[in-house]
N, C-alpha and C positions, 0 to 999 in steps of 0.2 A: 630598529633591530636589523642588522645585516642578514642577508640570506643565509650565510654560513653559520650565524648564531642559532638558527633554528635547529640545527643538528644537536646542539648541546641542551636543548630544552627537553622536558619530559613529553611523552605522547599526549598527556592531558593538557599541557601548556600549549602545544601546537594545535590541538583541537579547539581550545578556547580562542586562540588567535584567529583561526579560520572562521569560527562562529562570529566573532566580533567584526572581522573584516567583511563578512557577508552582510551583517546588519548595517555596517557603514555603507556598503555598496548600495543597499536598498534605500538608505536615507538620502544619499547623494543622487541616486537615480530618480527618486521622487522629486527632488528639487530641480533636476535637469528637465524632467518632463513638464514641470510647471513653466519653465522657461520656453520649452518647445511649443506648448500650446499658446503661450503669449506671442511668440514669433509667428505662429500659424495664423492667429487671429489678426495680427497686424500686417500680415503678408510681407514680413521682413525678407523672406527668401527671394523676392523679386529684385532686391538690390544686387544679388549675385547672378541674376539671369535665370534662376530656377523657376520651373513652372508650378511647383508646389513644395510643401514642406518636406515631404519624403524625398523628393529629388535633391533638395538642398542637403539633407542629411547624408545621402549617398555621395554627393560630390564633395562635401566638406569633411565627413568623418570616415569615408571609405566603407560605409555599411553596405550590406546586400540590400536590394530593394525590398526583399521580404522583411528583413529586420527593421528597415526604415518605416515601412507601412505599419508594422506592429507598434513601434514607438509612438507614431502619430495617433494611431487608433487608441492606444491605452492613455496617452496624454489627454486626448479629447474627452475620453470617458471619465477619467479621474477628476477632471475639472468640474464635473457635476456630482462627484461622489466624495465629499469631504471626509467622511468617517473612514472609508476604505483607504483613501489617500493617507490619512493619519496613521493607519495601521502599517501601510507600506513604508512611510517615512520613519516609523519607529522600529522598523526591522521585524515586525510581527508577521508580515507576509512577504514571501520571496517574490522575485520577478515572475517565475512560472505560475505561482498562485494568483498574483494580481492580474497577469495577462489573461488567464482563463476566466477569472471572476468578472472582468470588465466585458466579457462577451454576453453576460446575462443580467448583471446588476443594473438596477435603476435607482433614481433618486429616492423612490418610495421604499426600496428594500435596502438602501445603503446602510443605515444604522443597524438593522437586524443582521445583515451579512457580516458587518464589521465585528459583531460580537461572536458570531458562529464560525466563520470560515478560518480564523487562525488555528482552530483545533482540527482542521481537515488537512489531509495531504494534498499535494499538487495533483496527484493522479485522481483523487476523489473529486476535486473541484473541476478538473477537466471532464470527468464523467458527468458532473452536473451540467456543464456547459453543453455537452453533446445531447443530454436528455432534453434540455430546454430549447435546442435548435429545432425549429418547426420543420417537420418532414411532410412533403406533399405527396399526393398520389403519384405524381410523375417520378418522384424520387424512388418510390417503391417499385414502379415499373422498370426504371433504369437498373435497379439492383437485380431484379429478376432477369432482365435481358443480359446482364453482364456475368451471370453464373458461368463458371468454367472450371475445367480441370485439365491440366496439361502435364506431360512428362517428356523428358528427353534423355537420351543416353549420355552418361558421363563416362567417356572412355578412359579418363585418367584414374577413376576410382572403381571401374568395373561395376557400375550401377546406374541408377536412374535418378534424375532430379524432378521433383514435382512442384507445381505451382498452380494456383487457382483462386477462385473467389466464390463465396456463397452468400446469399442474403442472410440477414441476422437470424430469422426464424429457422431456416434450414440448417444454418451453421450451429445453432444451439443444440440441435439433435445430434449432429456429428460430434461436437465438442463434448457433450455430456457422456456419450458412450466411450469415446477415447479416454477421457479423464477417469472414468470409472475403472476401465481396464488398466490404465497406467497405475492407479492407486493399488490395484490388486497385485501388481507385479512383485512388490516386496523388494528385499535386498538381493543383490547379485549373489547366487549361491557359492561362487568361487571366492569373491573378494569380501563378502559380508557387508558391503556398503551399498547405498542406494545409487542406482544409475541416474544420470541427469534426467529431469522430467521430460525433456525433448526426446531423449532416447527411448524412454518408456512409452511415450506417445507413438513413436515410430513402430515399436513392437506391437502396440495395441492395434495400429492400422492393419498390420499384417494379420493379426489375430482376427480382426473383423472380417477380412476377406477370406480367411481360412474356414471360419465357422459361420453357420447360419445363425443370425441373431435370435431366432426363435428357440434355439437350443438353450440359450442363457439369457432370458429376458429380465431377470431380477434386477431391481434398482440398487440392491445392497450387496456388499461383499459377503463371502461365505462366513458362517459363524465360527468364531474362534473362542475356545474355552481356555481361560487362564486361571490357574490355581495359585493362591498366595496366602501365606500364613498371616493371621491378623496382626501379630507382633511385628512382622516385617513391614506390613503396610503402614502401621502406626509409627514406624521408625524406632521401636524399642530395641530390636535386634537387627543385625545385618542379615541380608539374604536376598533371594531372587524370587520371582514367580516362575511358574512352569506351565507348559502346555500339557494337554492330555497325553501326548507322546513323550513327555519327560524332557522336552527341550527347555533349557533354562532361559528365562526372560529377565533382563536387568530391571531393577526396581523402577528406575526412571522411565523405562519403556512401559512398565505396568501402569504407572500413573498416566502416561500419555494415552495408552489404550483405554483406560477407564474414563479418560476425558472425553473422547469422541470417536469411538470405533464401535461398530455393531458387534459387541461381544457379550458373552455370558461370563460372569466372574463368580468364583467361590471363595469366600473368606473363611479360613479354617483355624480352629484352635490348636493348642499344643498336642492334643491327642488325635488330631486328624478329623475331629468332628466338624461338620460344616455348620458354622454359626451365623452365616448370612448369605443369602443368594439374591442377586439382583439381575433382572433381565431388561437391559436397555433403558433403565429408569432415567438415566441422565441424558438420554438422547433427545434433543429438541424435536417436537413433532414437525411435520412438513410445513405447516402454516408458519411456525416460528422460524424455521430455517429460511423460508422465503422472506420473512420480515428482516432477518439478520442480513441476508444477501442484499436486500433492497437498501437497508440503512447504511451498510458498508460499501455500497456501490459495487459489490462483487469483488472487492479488492482487499488484500491482506492489510490488516490494521498496523502492522509493524512499520514504524516511520521509515520512509524512503523505499519501501518495497515495491508496491504496485503490481505484484503478481496476483493471479486469481485466487480466490478463496478455495482451499481444499478441505479444511476441517473447521468445525465450530468449537472454540475453546472456552472453558469455564474460567473466568478471571479468578474468582475464589473457587478452588478446586472442589468438584462435586464429592469425590470419595474421601478426601482428606480434611477439607475445611467446611464441608457441609454447604457449599455454595449452591444456591438454587438455580434451576434451569429457567431463568427469566432473562429477558432481552438485555437488561442492564448488566447482567453478569456473563453475557455471552459475546464473544468477538470472533470474527472470521480471521483465520490465519492460513498462509500457504504451508505446504509441507515442510519447507526448510525452516521457517520460523516457528512452526509448532514443535519441531524437534529442538530448536534452540531454547524454547521456553522450558521444555521438560528435561532433555538430556544436556542442554547447554548451560543450565543454571540461571537463566534470566527469569525475572518475575514481572508481573503486570499489576498495576494498581489503577483504581479509578472506576468510573461509571462508563460502561461501554456505550450507553445511549448518549453520552456527552463527550468526554475526553479521557484518554488512557495515557498512563505513563509507563514506559518500559525501563526496567532497571537491570543493568548488567551485573554479573557476579562481582565486579569490581566497584559497584556503586554508581556508575555513570548512568544518568537518566536521559531518556529520549522521549520526546513527544512529537506530535505532528506540527507543532509550532516551531518555526526557526527561532533560534535564540535572539531575543530582542536586544536592541542597542542599549547598553547599560547607561544609567543616568550620568555616571562620571565620564564615560566615553563621549556621550552626547555633549556634555558641558565642555570638554576639552576641544572637540571639533568646533563648537560654536565660538569658543574663545579665539581659536586660530583663524577660522574662516569667516566668522560673522554670520554664518547661515543660521536661520531659526529652524532647528530640528525638533522643537518641542511639540508635544501633542496639545490639542485644545484644552485638556485638563491640566496641562503642565506637569504630567507625571514623568 
């Protein structure tokens, strides 16, 4: 298909094309890395006067030395990881996923990781690699010695620019307080929209310096009371929720608040009688939140996101579908994607302890797995190139 022909395709067709080309790229990359490791083992690079395989790749393919070393490292690792290599060749793992995986995978864990990791995002696998990298006492001492905070005048913008570094333990304290304050900020009162998270963090930093933290030490946002008619909540009639002050709250926002905000909610009948009161029943306890954070590596589960978790979401909604507050029904989402799931019309299916599928309002599904190379595409490539792109089970 010519490049100009892509413009006449539907968005879904273009997305499918990119998905299959990415899977094909993974398949051909796996074959290329197999050749690279064979050349490396036979020291073929010496024929061209190179000192090692990475140098040959730089000279021959005009790669950066960093990329060349990464290719050689991954090629050597995959030579001992047949199951993970098969996943890569089948397009079930992207380059970024396999590059991070080979930093900690071993022949003993090869088969187990090949089953588990296709359901993880590249960001989650990179976090696993960081966790498994052995840290020494000297590493901790260096981090402590490198702590810093600097600022300089920006004359063009009439302000200051800040930069610095904190060791992980100290940084978590700062991050937790800034994130809490940023979440409390709410929508811009003039525009009615959420300011970017980075802007809200900047405002939070100013707030930290303006107030003594002892004045506001609580770990949770202030209590919000939302009133909603039972028929509205059940979708029988159209309507909104409202705060104690009479401010109207869209129903999608009510569902999101009921999902994971420290609120008190009143469900009322037609005559105004309160027929149900819940106080934070659906909020996961701290130990469960810590487990969710650990399981999700602190990262939003929406495919391709990689932002930090801001809220814990019930896959089967707690207030509407009776979804339990159990780890399999809870997933971490960033602010933006939590809004997308509620106000944006997206849905989530699956077991959060295993793998989730995100479904758009238009029916398009996303998972953490890159779309695999289809059987018919694989066969066409094999017929044309003669490459064996099949998996060991010939699937």
